N, C-alpha and C positions, 0 to 999 in steps of 0.2 A: 589815318591808316597810322598805326603801330608797328612797328620794326624792331627786330631785333640783332644785337651786333655784338661779337664775341671777336676775342685778337688774340694773337700769338705774337711771342716778341723772341729775336735772336738771343744767345746766349748772353750778349753784353748788355742787353735790357732795350736794345733798339726795336721799334713796331716792324714785325717781318710779316704779317700778314692781319688780314680783315675778313669776316664773314658776316653778311647781313641777309637776313630774311624776313620776312612776315608772315601773317595769318593765313593769307590767301595762296597758299602754294600753287604754283602752275599759272599764276596771273601774271599779267605783263609786268606789274609792278614789283611782284617778288622775283620774276626773271632780270627786269632791270637792276634791280637793288645786289641781286648776286653777282650778275656780268660786272657790275662796277666794283664790286669787292674783290673780285678775281682778278681784274685788270690792276687795279691799286696794289694788291699784294705781290702781283708779277713785277710792278713797278718799285717797289720797296724792295724786293728779292734782289733787283739788278740795281740797287743803289740809288734811286731819285730819292731825295729829301722829303720827308712829309710836307714840309710847308711849301714846298714847290707843287706838289699834288693838291692839298687843300687851295692854294691859291688859282688854279686852274679849274678847281669846280664852278658850280652857277651859284651865283648870290642872289637875293634879294636885293631891291634898293638900297636897304638900310644897312647891308653888309652881313646880314643873317645866311646862314646855309639854306638852300632852296630843296636841296634833296637829302637823302638817309645816310648817304657818303660822308657828303661835307658835315653833316651834323656831327656823325661818328668820329671822324677825324678832330673836328672842333672841340668834342669833348673830351677827347683822349689828351689833346693839347692842353687842355685847360687842366686837367687832372695831374700830367705830369710836368706842367709848369714849362713846355715847350714852345 
């Protein structure tokens, strides 16, 4: 399944919010992805470090992300060098 993620940043450049959806609007997978992104955004806005959030998300046995939010945060961390 394909997901789309967009992000917003605080003025100082820190990640502030994440939006995730997929092409199956209204499906359980779309709802779960959106809900996870909302919770992540709230955590970020209340000061939780991105690395703490990333570390709390589910991973496969090889350490790769098992869900769309973990993948999005990993890609953001790779892009920003954090």
